[in-house]
DSSP file (Angstrom, degrees, kcal/mol; ACC not computed):
  #  RESIDUE AA STRUCTURE BP1 BP2  ACC     N-H-->O    O-->H-N    N-H-->O    O-->H-N    TCO  KAPPA ALPHA  PHI   PSI    X-CA   Y-CA   Z-CA
    1    1 A M              0   0    0      0, 0.0     5,-0.0     0, 0.0     0, 0.0   0.000 360.0 360.0 360.0 134.1    0.0    0.0    0.0
    2    2 A P     >  -     0   0    0      0, 0.0     4,-2.0     0, 0.0     3,-0.2  -0.283 360.0-117.4 -63.7 151.6    1.4    3.4   -0.9
    3    3 A E  H  > S+     0   0    0      1,-0.2     4,-2.0     2,-0.2     5,-0.2   0.870 112.8  53.2 -60.6 -40.2    2.5    5.6    2.1
    4    4 A S  H  > S+     0   0    0      1,-0.2     4,-2.0     2,-0.2    -1,-0.2   0.876 109.7  49.2 -65.1 -36.7   -0.1    8.3    1.4
    5    5 A L  H  > S+     0   0    0     -3,-0.2     4,-2.4     2,-0.2    -1,-0.2   0.873 108.4  53.6 -69.1 -37.1   -2.9    5.8    1.3
    6    6 A A  H  X S+     0   0    0     -4,-2.0     4,-2.3     2,-0.2    -2,-0.2   0.898 108.6  49.7 -64.3 -40.1   -1.7    4.3    4.6
    7    7 A R  H  X S+     0   0    0     -4,-2.0     4,-2.1     2,-0.2    -2,-0.2   0.926 112.1  47.1 -64.5 -45.2   -1.8    7.8    6.2
    8    8 A I  H  X S+     0   0    0     -4,-2.0     4,-1.8     1,-0.2    -2,-0.2   0.903 112.4  50.4 -63.2 -41.1   -5.3    8.5    5.0
    9    9 A S  H  X S+     0   0    0     -4,-2.4     4,-0.9     1,-0.2    -1,-0.2   0.900 110.3  49.3 -64.0 -41.5   -6.5    5.1    6.1
   10   10 A A  H  < S+     0   0    0     -4,-2.3     3,-0.2     1,-0.2    -1,-0.2   0.864 110.4  51.6 -66.9 -35.2   -5.0    5.6    9.6
   11   11 A Q  H  < S+     0   0    0     -4,-2.1    -1,-0.2     1,-0.2    -2,-0.2   0.846 112.3  44.9 -70.5 -33.1   -6.7    9.0    9.9
   12   12 A S  H  < S+     0   0    0     -4,-1.8    -1,-0.2    -5,-0.2    -2,-0.2   0.573  89.7 105.0 -89.5  -8.3  -10.1    7.7    9.0
   13   13 A A  S  < S-     0   0    0     -4,-0.9     2,-0.1    -3,-0.2    -3,-0.0  -0.419  87.5 -94.6 -69.9 146.7   -9.9    4.6   11.2
   14   14 A P        -     0   0    0      0, 0.0     2,-0.2     0, 0.0    -1,-0.1  -0.397  45.1-130.1 -62.8 135.6  -12.0    4.8   14.4
   15   15 A S        -     0   0    0     -2,-0.1     2,-0.9    -4,-0.1    -4,-0.0  -0.569   1.4-136.8 -90.3 152.6   -9.8    6.0   17.2
   16   16 A R        +     0   0    0     -2,-0.2     2,-0.1     0, 0.0    -1,-0.1  -0.685  38.8 172.7-104.3  74.9   -9.5    4.3   20.6
   17   17 A R        -     0   0    0     -2,-0.9     3,-0.1     1,-0.1     0, 0.0  -0.476  37.7-101.0 -84.0 156.2   -9.7    7.4   22.8
   18   18 A A        -     0   0    0     -2,-0.1    -1,-0.1     1,-0.1   110,-0.0  -0.395  49.9 -92.8 -67.8 151.8   -9.9    7.3   26.6
   19   19 A P        -     0   0    0      0, 0.0    -1,-0.1     0, 0.0     3,-0.1  -0.262  32.0-114.6 -63.8 156.9  -13.3    7.9   28.0
   20   20 A L  S    S+     0   0    0      1,-0.2   108,-3.0   107,-0.1     2,-0.3   0.863  98.3   8.9 -61.3 -37.5  -14.2   11.5   28.9
   21   21 A A  E     +A  127   0A   0    106,-0.2     2,-0.3   107,-0.1   106,-0.2  -0.997  68.3 173.3-145.7 142.7  -14.5   10.6   32.6
   22   22 A A  E     -A  126   0A   0    104,-1.8   104,-3.9    -2,-0.3     2,-0.5  -0.993  30.4-122.3-147.5 149.4  -13.6    7.5   34.5
   23   23 A V  E     +A  125   0A   0     -2,-0.3     2,-0.3   102,-0.2   102,-0.2  -0.826  44.9 154.1 -94.6 129.1  -13.5    6.5   38.2
   24   24 A A  E     -A  124   0A   0    100,-2.7   100,-2.9    -2,-0.5     3,-0.1  -0.851  51.1 -58.5-143.1 175.4  -10.0    5.3   39.4
   25   25 A S  E     -A  123   0A   0     -2,-0.3    98,-0.3    98,-0.2     2,-0.2  -0.341  63.8-107.1 -59.4 139.2   -7.9    5.1   42.5
   26   26 A A        -     0   0    0     96,-2.5    -1,-0.1    92,-0.2   100,-0.0  -0.499  30.4-145.5 -73.4 134.6   -7.4    8.5   44.0
   27   27 A T     >  -     0   0    0     -2,-0.2     4,-2.2     1,-0.1     5,-0.2  -0.436  33.1 -99.5 -86.8 168.7   -3.9   10.0   43.7
   28   28 A P  H  > S+     0   0    0      0, 0.0     4,-2.4     0, 0.0     5,-0.2   0.873 127.3  55.2 -56.6 -35.1   -2.3   12.1   46.4
   29   29 A G  H  > S+     0   0    0      2,-0.2     4,-2.3     1,-0.2     5,-0.1   0.881 105.8  50.8 -64.7 -38.1   -3.3   15.1   44.2
   30   30 A D  H  > S+     0   0    0      2,-0.2     4,-2.3     1,-0.2    -1,-0.2   0.905 111.3  47.7 -65.3 -41.3   -7.0   14.0   44.3
   31   31 A R  H  X S+     0   0    0     -4,-2.2     4,-2.4     2,-0.2    -2,-0.2   0.886 110.6  51.7 -67.7 -37.9   -6.9   13.6   48.0
   32   32 A W  H  X S+     0   0    0     -4,-2.4     4,-2.1     2,-0.2    -2,-0.2   0.920 110.9  48.5 -62.3 -43.3   -5.3   17.1   48.4
   33   33 A L  H  X S+     0   0    0     -4,-2.3     4,-2.8     2,-0.2    -2,-0.2   0.904 109.9  52.3 -62.3 -41.9   -8.1   18.5   46.2
   34   34 A A  H  X S+     0   0    0     -4,-2.3     4,-2.3     1,-0.2    -2,-0.2   0.922 110.0  47.7 -61.8 -44.7  -10.7   16.7   48.3
   35   35 A W  H  X S+     0   0    0     -4,-2.4     4,-2.8     1,-0.2    -1,-0.2   0.883 112.5  50.4 -63.5 -37.6   -9.3   18.2   51.5
   36   36 A T  H  X S+     0   0    0     -4,-2.1     4,-2.1     2,-0.2     5,-0.4   0.921 108.9  50.9 -65.6 -44.8   -9.2   21.7   49.8
   37   37 A L  H  X S+     0   0    0     -4,-2.8     4,-2.7     1,-0.2     5,-0.3   0.915 115.9  42.2 -58.6 -43.3  -12.8   21.3   48.7
   38   38 A L  H  X S+     0   0    0     -4,-2.3     4,-1.8     3,-0.2    -2,-0.2   0.904 112.6  53.5 -70.1 -41.1  -13.9   20.4   52.2
   39   39 A G  H  < S+     0   0    0     -4,-2.8    -2,-0.2    -5,-0.2    -1,-0.2   0.796 123.0  28.0 -66.5 -29.2  -11.7   23.0   53.9
   40   40 A V  H  X S+     0   0    0     -4,-2.1     4,-1.6    -5,-0.2    -2,-0.2   0.834 122.9  49.1 -95.9 -43.4  -13.1   25.8   51.8
   41   41 A G  H  X S+     0   0    0     -4,-2.7     4,-2.7    -5,-0.4     5,-0.2   0.902 107.1  50.8 -69.0 -44.8  -16.6   24.5   51.1
   42   42 A L  H  X S+     0   0    0     -4,-1.8     4,-2.4    -5,-0.3     5,-0.2   0.938 112.9  44.1 -65.5 -47.1  -17.7   23.5   54.6
   43   43 A P  H  > S+     0   0    0      0, 0.0     4,-2.8     0, 0.0    -1,-0.2   0.908 114.8  50.9 -62.6 -37.7  -16.9   26.8   56.3
   44   44 A W  H  X S+     0   0    0     -4,-1.6     4,-2.5     2,-0.2     5,-0.2   0.928 111.7  46.4 -63.6 -44.6  -18.4   28.7   53.4
   45   45 A L  H  X S+     0   0    0     -4,-2.7     4,-2.0     2,-0.2    -1,-0.2   0.891 113.6  49.4 -65.5 -38.4  -21.7   26.7   53.6
   46   46 A A  H  X S+     0   0    0     -4,-2.4     4,-1.8    -5,-0.2    -2,-0.2   0.926 111.4  49.5 -65.1 -44.1  -21.8   27.1   57.4
   47   47 A Y  H  < S+     0   0    0     -4,-2.8     4,-0.4     1,-0.2    -2,-0.2   0.927 113.5  45.1 -60.7 -46.2  -21.2   30.8   57.1
   48   48 A T  H >< S+     0   0    0     -4,-2.5     3,-0.6     1,-0.2     4,-0.4   0.835 109.5  56.1 -70.0 -30.5  -24.0   31.2   54.5
   49   49 A R  H 3< S+     0   0    0     -4,-2.0     3,-0.3     1,-0.2    -1,-0.2   0.865 115.4  38.5 -65.2 -35.3  -26.3   29.0   56.5
   50   50 A L  T >X S+     0   0    0     -4,-1.8     4,-2.5     1,-0.2     3,-1.2   0.368  86.6 107.1 -94.1   3.5  -25.8   31.3   59.5
   51   51 A Y  H <> S+     0   0    0     -3,-0.6     4,-3.1    -4,-0.4    -1,-0.2   0.881  76.8  50.0 -54.6 -47.9  -25.8   34.6   57.5
   52   52 A F  H 34 S+     0   0    0     -4,-0.4    -1,-0.3    -3,-0.3    -2,-0.1   0.704 114.8  46.3 -70.1 -17.5  -29.3   35.8   58.5
   53   53 A F  H <4 S+     0   0    0     -3,-1.2     4,-0.4     2,-0.1    -1,-0.2   0.843 118.1  41.4 -82.9 -40.7  -28.4   35.2   62.2
   54   54 A L  H ><>S+     0   0    0     -4,-2.5     5,-2.0    -7,-0.2     3,-0.9   0.850 102.9  66.9 -77.2 -36.3  -24.9   36.9   61.8
   55   55 A H  G ><5S+     0   0    0     -4,-3.1     3,-2.1     1,-0.3     5,-0.3   0.901  97.6  49.7 -59.8 -48.7  -25.9   39.9   59.7
   56   56 A P  G 3 5S+     0   0    0      0, 0.0    -1,-0.3     0, 0.0    -2,-0.1   0.741 110.0  54.5 -64.0 -18.1  -28.1   41.8   62.2
   57   57 A R  G < 5S-     0   0    0     -3,-0.9    -2,-0.2    -4,-0.4    -3,-0.1   0.305 115.8-117.1 -94.5   8.0  -25.3   41.4   64.7
   58   58 A H  T < 5S+     0   0    0     -3,-2.1    -3,-0.2     1,-0.1    -4,-0.1   0.867  77.5 128.1  58.3  40.7  -22.8   43.0   62.3
   59   59 A L      < +     0   0    0     -5,-2.0     2,-0.3    -8,-0.1    -4,-0.2   0.089  47.7  87.6-110.4  20.2  -20.7   39.8   62.2
   60   60 A T  S    S-     0   0    0     -5,-0.3     2,-0.6    -6,-0.2    -9,-0.0  -0.774  78.8-114.8-116.2 163.5  -20.6   39.6   58.4
   61   61 A F        -     0   0    0     -2,-0.3     2,-0.4     0, 0.0    -2,-0.1  -0.874  35.5-175.4 -99.4 119.1  -18.2   41.0   55.8
   62   62 A D        +     0   0    0     -2,-0.6    -2,-0.0     2,-0.0     0, 0.0  -0.908  44.1   3.6-116.7 143.8  -19.9   43.5   53.5
   63   63 A G        -     0   0    0     -2,-0.4     2,-0.3    11,-0.0     3,-0.0  -0.033  62.5-146.2  78.3 176.3  -18.4   45.3   50.6
   64   64 A G     >  -     0   0    0      1,-0.1     4,-2.2    13,-0.0     5,-0.1  -0.954  35.7 -79.5-166.3 179.7  -15.0   44.9   49.0
   65   65 A L  H  > S+     0   0    0     -2,-0.3     4,-3.1     1,-0.2     5,-0.3   0.873 122.8  57.5 -62.3 -38.1  -12.2   46.7   47.3
   66   66 A F  H  > S+     0   0    0      1,-0.2     4,-2.6     2,-0.2     6,-0.6   0.939 110.9  42.2 -59.7 -47.6  -14.0   46.6   43.9
   67   67 A M  H  > S+     0   0    0      1,-0.2     4,-1.6     2,-0.2    -1,-0.2   0.879 115.2  51.3 -66.2 -38.1  -17.0   48.4   45.4
   68   68 A W  H  < S+     0   0    0     -4,-2.2    -2,-0.2     2,-0.2    -1,-0.2   0.911 118.1  36.0 -66.8 -43.4  -14.7   50.8   47.3
   69   69 A Y  H  < S+     0   0    0     -4,-3.1    -2,-0.2    -5,-0.1    -3,-0.2   0.907 133.6  21.8 -77.5 -43.4  -12.6   51.7   44.2
   70   70 A F  H  < S-     0   0    0     -4,-2.6    -3,-0.2    -5,-0.3    -2,-0.2   0.511  90.4-129.2-108.1  -7.1  -15.2   51.7   41.4
   71   71 A N  S  < S+     0   0    0     -4,-1.6    -4,-0.2    -5,-0.4    -3,-0.1   0.823  75.8 108.5  57.3  33.2  -18.5   52.2   43.3
   72   72 A K  S    S-     0   0    0     -6,-0.6    -2,-0.2     0, 0.0    -1,-0.2  -0.969  78.7-101.1-132.6 149.1  -19.9   49.2   41.4
   73   73 A P        -     0   0    0      0, 0.0    80,-0.1     0, 0.0    79,-0.0  -0.442  40.5-116.8 -68.8 144.9  -20.7   45.8   42.8
   74   74 A D    >   -     0   0    0     -2,-0.1     3,-2.0     1,-0.1   -11,-0.0  -0.312  33.8 -96.5 -75.2 167.4  -18.0   43.1   42.0
   75   75 A P  T 3  S+     0   0    0      0, 0.0    -1,-0.1     0, 0.0    77,-0.1   0.711 126.1  44.5 -60.1 -19.7  -19.0   40.2   39.8
   76   76 A F  T >  S+     0   0    0      2,-0.0     3,-2.1    73,-0.0     4,-0.3   0.357  80.1 132.9-105.0   5.4  -19.6   38.0   42.8
   77   77 A C  T <  S+     0   0    0     -3,-2.0    75,-0.0     1,-0.3   -13,-0.0  -0.366  72.2  25.9 -60.3 127.4  -21.6   40.6   44.8
   78   78 A G  T 3> S+     0   0    0     -2,-0.1     4,-2.2    20,-0.1    -1,-0.3   0.299  84.7 115.4 101.1  -7.3  -24.7   39.0   46.2
   79   79 A G  H <> S+     0   0    0     -3,-2.1     4,-2.2     2,-0.2     5,-0.2   0.888  75.6  50.1 -62.8 -40.0  -23.3   35.5   46.3
   80   80 A T  H  > S+     0   0    0     -4,-0.3     4,-2.3     1,-0.2    -1,-0.2   0.945 112.4  46.2 -64.7 -48.0  -23.5   35.2   50.1
   81   81 A R  H  > S+     0   0    0      1,-0.2     4,-2.5     2,-0.2    -1,-0.2   0.865 110.3  55.0 -63.6 -35.1  -27.1   36.4   50.3
   82   82 A T  H  X S+     0   0    0     -4,-2.2     4,-2.4     2,-0.2    -1,-0.2   0.933 108.6  47.2 -63.0 -44.8  -28.0   34.0   47.4
   83   83 A F  H  X S+     0   0    0     -4,-2.2     4,-2.2     2,-0.2    -2,-0.2   0.906 111.1  52.8 -62.1 -40.2  -26.6   31.1   49.3
   84   84 A A  H  X S+     0   0    0     -4,-2.3     4,-1.1     1,-0.2    -2,-0.2   0.916 110.5  46.7 -62.0 -43.0  -28.5   32.2   52.5
   85   85 A W  H  <>S+     0   0    0     -4,-2.5     5,-2.2     1,-0.2     4,-0.5   0.880 109.3  54.8 -66.3 -36.6  -31.7   32.4   50.5
   86   86 A M  H ><5S+     0   0    0     -4,-2.4     3,-1.2     1,-0.2    -2,-0.2   0.892 102.7  56.3 -63.5 -38.1  -31.1   29.0   49.0
   87   87 A W  H 3<5S+     0   0    0     -4,-2.2    -1,-0.2     1,-0.3    -2,-0.2   0.847 108.3  48.4 -61.0 -31.7  -30.7   27.5   52.5
   88   88 A R  T 3<5S-     0   0    0     -4,-1.1    -1,-0.3    -3,-0.2    -2,-0.2   0.519 117.7-116.7 -85.0  -5.2  -34.2   28.9   53.3
   89   89 A G  T < 5S+     0   0    0     -3,-1.2     2,-1.1    -4,-0.5    -3,-0.2   0.627  71.7 135.0  82.6  13.2  -35.5   27.3   50.0
   90   90 A D     >< +     0   0    0     -5,-2.2     4,-1.8     1,-0.2    -1,-0.2  -0.704  20.1 167.5 -99.0  84.3  -36.4   30.6   48.4
   91   91 A V  H  > S+     0   0    0     -2,-1.1     4,-2.6     1,-0.2     5,-0.2   0.848  72.3  60.2 -66.7 -35.3  -35.0   30.2   44.9
   92   92 A G  H  > S+     0   0    0      1,-0.2     4,-2.0     2,-0.2    -1,-0.2   0.932 109.0  41.4 -60.0 -47.8  -36.9   33.3   43.6
   93   93 A R  H  > S+     0   0    0      2,-0.2     4,-1.9     1,-0.2    -1,-0.2   0.868 112.4  56.3 -67.8 -35.3  -35.1   35.7   46.0
   94   94 A A  H  X S+     0   0    0     -4,-1.8     4,-2.3     1,-0.2     7,-0.3   0.919 109.9  44.6 -62.0 -43.0  -31.8   33.9   45.4
   95   95 A V  H  < S+     0   0    0     -4,-2.6    -1,-0.2     1,-0.2    -2,-0.2   0.879 110.4  55.3 -68.4 -37.6  -32.1   34.5   41.7
   96   96 A A  H  < S+     0   0    0     -4,-2.0    -1,-0.2    -5,-0.2    -2,-0.2   0.851 113.3  41.9 -64.1 -33.7  -33.2   38.1   42.2
   97   97 A V  H  < S-     0   0    0     -4,-1.9    -2,-0.2     1,-0.3    -1,-0.2   0.893 139.6  -0.5 -79.5 -41.8  -30.0   38.7   44.3
   98   98 A Y    ><  -     0   0    0     -4,-2.3     3,-2.4    -5,-0.2    -1,-0.3  -0.794  64.2-153.1-153.7 101.0  -27.6   36.8   42.1
   99   99 A P  T 3  S+     0   0    0      0, 0.0     4,-0.3     0, 0.0    -1,-0.1   0.797  98.3  43.0 -52.4 -36.8  -28.9   35.1   38.9
  100  100 A L  T 3> S+     0   0    0      1,-0.2     4,-2.2     2,-0.1     3,-0.3   0.553  90.3  97.6 -83.5  -6.2  -26.1   32.5   38.9
  101  101 A G  H <> S+     0   0    0     -3,-2.4     4,-2.9    -7,-0.3     5,-0.2   0.876  77.2  50.0 -54.0 -51.4  -26.4   31.9   42.6
  102  102 A P  H  > S+     0   0    0      0, 0.0     4,-2.4     0, 0.0    -1,-0.2   0.898 112.6  49.0 -58.6 -38.5  -28.6   28.8   42.7
  103  103 A L  H  > S+     0   0    0     -3,-0.3     4,-2.3    -4,-0.3    -2,-0.2   0.916 112.7  47.6 -64.5 -42.5  -26.4   27.1   40.2
  104  104 A L  H  X S+     0   0    0     -4,-2.2     4,-2.5     2,-0.2    -1,-0.2   0.864 110.0  53.7 -66.1 -35.8  -23.3   28.0   42.2
  105  105 A F  H  X S+     0   0    0     -4,-2.9     4,-2.4    -5,-0.2     5,-0.2   0.950 111.0  44.6 -62.4 -49.6  -25.0   26.8   45.4
  106  106 A V  H  X S+     0   0    0     -4,-2.4     4,-2.4     1,-0.2    -2,-0.2   0.904 113.9  50.7 -62.0 -41.4  -25.8   23.4   43.9
  107  107 A A  H  X S+     0   0    0     -4,-2.3     4,-2.4     2,-0.2    -1,-0.2   0.892 109.8  50.6 -64.0 -39.5  -22.3   23.1   42.5
  108  108 A T  H  X S+     0   0    0     -4,-2.5     4,-2.1     2,-0.2    -2,-0.2   0.933 111.6  46.5 -64.5 -46.3  -20.7   24.0   45.9
  109  109 A V  H  X S+     0   0    0     -4,-2.4     4,-2.3     1,-0.2    -2,-0.2   0.914 112.8  51.1 -61.6 -42.4  -22.8   21.3   47.7
  110  110 A A  H  X S+     0   0    0     -4,-2.4     4,-2.5     1,-0.2    -2,-0.2   0.894 109.3  50.0 -63.0 -40.1  -21.9   18.8   44.9
  111  111 A L  H  X S+     0   0    0     -4,-2.4     4,-2.4     2,-0.2    -1,-0.2   0.876 110.2  49.9 -67.4 -37.1  -18.2   19.6   45.2
  112  112 A V  H  X S+     0   0    0     -4,-2.1     4,-2.1     2,-0.2    -2,-0.2   0.921 112.1  47.8 -66.1 -42.9  -18.3   19.1   49.0
  113  113 A V  H  X S+     0   0    0     -4,-2.3     4,-2.5     2,-0.2    -2,-0.2   0.902 111.1  51.7 -63.0 -40.5  -20.0   15.8   48.6
  114  114 A Y  H  X S+     0   0    0     -4,-2.5     4,-2.6     2,-0.2    -2,-0.2   0.914 107.3  52.7 -62.2 -42.8  -17.5   14.8   46.0
  115  115 A G  H  X S+     0   0    0     -4,-2.4     4,-2.0     1,-0.2    -2,-0.2   0.914 110.7  47.1 -58.8 -43.7  -14.6   15.7   48.4
  116  116 A L  H  X S+     0   0    0     -4,-2.1     4,-2.5     1,-0.2     5,-0.3   0.913 110.4  53.4 -62.7 -42.4  -16.2   13.5   51.0
  117  117 A Y  H  X S+     0   0    0     -4,-2.5     4,-2.7     1,-0.2     6,-0.5   0.920 109.0  48.4 -58.5 -45.9  -16.6   10.7   48.4
  118  118 A V  H  X S+     0   0    0     -4,-2.6     4,-1.7     1,-0.2     5,-0.2   0.916 114.1  45.5 -62.9 -43.6  -12.9   10.8   47.5
  119  119 A L  H  < S+     0   0    0     -4,-2.0    -1,-0.2    -5,-0.2    -2,-0.2   0.858 118.4  41.8 -70.9 -34.6  -11.7   10.7   51.1
  120  120 A V  H  < S+     0   0    0     -4,-2.5    -2,-0.2    -5,-0.2    -3,-0.2   0.923 127.4  28.3 -78.4 -45.5  -14.1    7.9   52.1
  121  121 A T  H  < S-     0   0    0     -4,-2.7    -3,-0.2    -5,-0.3    -2,-0.2   0.637  92.1-135.1 -92.7 -14.8  -13.8    5.6   49.1
  122  122 A R     <  +     0   0    0     -4,-1.7   -96,-2.5    -5,-0.4     2,-0.3   0.805  69.6 115.4  59.1  31.1  -10.2    6.6   48.0
  123  123 A R  E     -A   25   0A   0     -6,-0.5     2,-0.3   -98,-0.3    -1,-0.3  -0.955  44.2-172.4-127.0 148.7  -11.5    6.8   44.4
  124  124 A A  E     -A   24   0A   0   -100,-2.9  -100,-2.7    -2,-0.3     2,-0.5  -0.949  29.8-105.8-140.0 157.5  -11.7    9.9   42.2
  125  125 A V  E     -A   23   0A   0     -2,-0.3     2,-0.6  -102,-0.2  -102,-0.2  -0.744  30.6-154.3 -84.3 125.3  -13.1   10.9   38.9
  126  126 A Q  E     -A   22   0A   0   -104,-3.9  -104,-1.8    -2,-0.5     2,-0.4  -0.908   9.2-153.9-102.4 118.3  -10.4   11.3   36.3
  127  127 A L  E     -A   21   0A   0     -2,-0.6     2,-0.5  -106,-0.2  -106,-0.2  -0.758   9.7-162.1 -94.6 138.0  -11.4   13.7   33.5
  128  128 A N        +     0   0    0   -108,-3.0     2,-0.4    -2,-0.4  -107,-0.1  -0.673  27.4 163.7-116.4  73.1   -9.8   13.4   30.1
  129  129 A L        -     0   0    0     -2,-0.5    -2,-0.0     2,-0.0  -109,-0.0  -0.745  33.9-129.4 -95.4 138.1  -10.6   16.8   28.6
  130  130 A S     >  -     0   0    0     -2,-0.4     4,-2.2     1,-0.1     3,-0.3  -0.422  29.3-107.9 -75.5 159.2   -8.8   18.1   25.6
  131  131 A P  H  > S+     0   0    0      0, 0.0     4,-2.5     0, 0.0     5,-0.2   0.860 121.9  55.2 -56.3 -35.0   -7.2   21.6   25.7
  132  132 A A  H  > S+     0   0    0      2,-0.2     4,-2.4     1,-0.2     5,-0.1   0.888 106.8  49.6 -66.4 -38.0  -10.0   22.8   23.4
  133  133 A M  H  > S+     0   0    0     -3,-0.3     4,-2.5     2,-0.2    -1,-0.2   0.898 110.7  49.9 -67.1 -40.2  -12.7   21.5   25.8
  134  134 A V  H  X S+     0   0    0     -4,-2.2     4,-2.4     2,-0.2    -2,-0.2   0.932 111.8  48.3 -63.4 -45.6  -11.0   23.2   28.8
  135  135 A R  H  X S+     0   0    0     -4,-2.5     4,-2.7     1,-0.2    -2,-0.2   0.917 111.3  51.1 -60.2 -43.3  -10.8   26.5   26.9
  136  136 A G  H  X S+     0   0    0     -4,-2.4     4,-2.6     1,-0.2    -2,-0.2   0.911 110.3  48.2 -61.0 -43.9  -14.5   26.1   25.9
  137  137 A L  H  X S+     0   0    0     -4,-2.5     4,-2.4     2,-0.2    -1,-0.2   0.896 112.1  49.7 -64.8 -39.7  -15.5   25.5   29.5
  138  138 A L  H  X S+     0   0    0     -4,-2.4     4,-2.7     2,-0.2     5,-0.2   0.918 111.2  48.9 -64.3 -43.1  -13.5   28.6   30.6
  139  139 A V  H  X S+     0   0    0     -4,-2.7     4,-2.7     2,-0.2     5,-0.2   0.933 111.7  49.1 -62.1 -45.7  -15.1   30.8   28.0
  140  140 A I  H  X S+     0   0    0     -4,-2.6     4,-2.5     1,-0.2    -2,-0.2   0.920 112.6  48.8 -59.4 -44.1  -18.6   29.6   28.9
  141  141 A G  H  X S+     0   0    0     -4,-2.4     4,-2.4     2,-0.2    -2,-0.2   0.923 113.6  44.8 -62.9 -45.9  -17.8   30.3   32.6
  142  142 A F  H  X S+     0   0    0     -4,-2.7     4,-2.5     2,-0.2    -2,-0.2   0.878 113.8  49.9 -68.6 -36.9  -16.5   33.8   32.0
  143  143 A V  H  X S+     0   0    0     -4,-2.7     4,-2.8    -5,-0.2     5,-0.2   0.924 111.7  48.6 -65.8 -43.2  -19.3   34.7   29.6
  144  144 A A  H  X S+     0   0    0     -4,-2.5     4,-2.4    -5,-0.2    -2,-0.2   0.919 112.8  48.1 -61.8 -43.2  -21.9   33.5   32.1
  145  145 A L  H  X S+     0   0    0     -4,-2.4     4,-2.3     2,-0.2    -2,-0.2   0.906 112.8  48.9 -63.5 -41.8  -20.2   35.5   34.9
  146  146 A G  H  X S+     0   0    0     -4,-2.5     4,-2.6     2,-0.2    -2,-0.2   0.921 112.6  46.4 -64.2 -44.9  -20.0   38.5   32.7
  147  147 A L  H  X S+     0   0    0     -4,-2.8     4,-2.5     1,-0.2    -2,-0.2   0.892 112.2  52.0 -64.3 -38.8  -23.7   38.3   31.7
  148  148 A N  H  X S+     0   0    0     -4,-2.4     4,-2.0    -5,-0.2    -2,-0.2   0.914 111.2  47.2 -61.4 -43.4  -24.6   37.7   35.4
  149  149 A W  H  X S+     0   0    0     -4,-2.3     4,-2.5     2,-0.2    -2,-0.2   0.907 111.4  49.9 -66.5 -43.0  -22.7   40.8   36.3
  150  150 A I  H  X S+     0   0    0     -4,-2.6     4,-2.6     1,-0.2     5,-0.3   0.910 109.3  52.5 -61.9 -41.9  -24.3   42.9   33.6
  151  151 A A  H  X S+     0   0    0     -4,-2.5     4,-3.1     1,-0.2    -1,-0.2   0.899 110.2  48.6 -60.7 -39.9  -27.7   41.7   34.7
  152  152 A K  H  X S+     0   0    0     -4,-2.0     4,-3.2     2,-0.2     6,-0.3   0.916 110.9  49.6 -66.2 -42.6  -26.8   42.8   38.3
  153  153 A L  H  X>S+     0   0    0     -4,-2.5     5,-1.3     2,-0.2     4,-0.9   0.908 117.4  40.5 -63.1 -41.5  -25.6   46.2   37.1
  154  154 A V  H  <5S+     0   0    0     -4,-2.6    -2,-0.2     2,-0.2    -1,-0.2   0.921 117.2  49.3 -71.1 -44.4  -28.8   46.8   35.1
  155  155 A W  H  <5S+     0   0    0     -4,-3.1    -2,-0.2    -5,-0.3    -3,-0.2   0.913 119.9  36.3 -61.4 -45.4  -31.0   45.2   37.8
  156  156 A L  H  <5S-     0   0    0     -4,-3.2    -1,-0.2    -5,-0.2    -2,-0.2   0.604 103.0-132.4 -85.5 -12.1  -29.5   47.4   40.5
  157  157 A G  T  <5       0   0    0     -4,-0.9    -3,-0.2    -5,-0.3    -4,-0.1   0.808 360.0 360.0  66.7  30.4  -29.1   50.4   38.3
  158  158 A M      <       0   0    0     -5,-1.3    -4,-0.1    -6,-0.3    -5,-0.1   0.454 360.0 360.0 -94.5 360.0  -25.6   51.0   39.4
């Protein structure tokens, strides 16, 4: 078979790619990630659960450098209140405060559960994403954050 035909044949043959995601034994990096998810996620969820108790007592952190410098809310402004409303089951108010909030709340709870899963079972999900897929996910995330921020600026009239 001529060399050019062999190359074309090899390109058109079905490829044996790794699956997009697979569960395998957890590596030290996976366990480190799990501890990080728990170390950040659990205190954050506890703080937002107690937000409506802490806020009237002036025990919460309000504002930030972005608001101080530019007099505009930062892209994550309202996230704490959204989580607090989600804890109360009021999705409508959560969306009104921060449109992406309910999705971020569910994702945060899922990541904390995943961290527990990794530490208990010593197994982790291994993702096989191509660089193009990672770039696409990052673009989608930044566009969603930007649209969310624009909606807040228009909604709040700031």
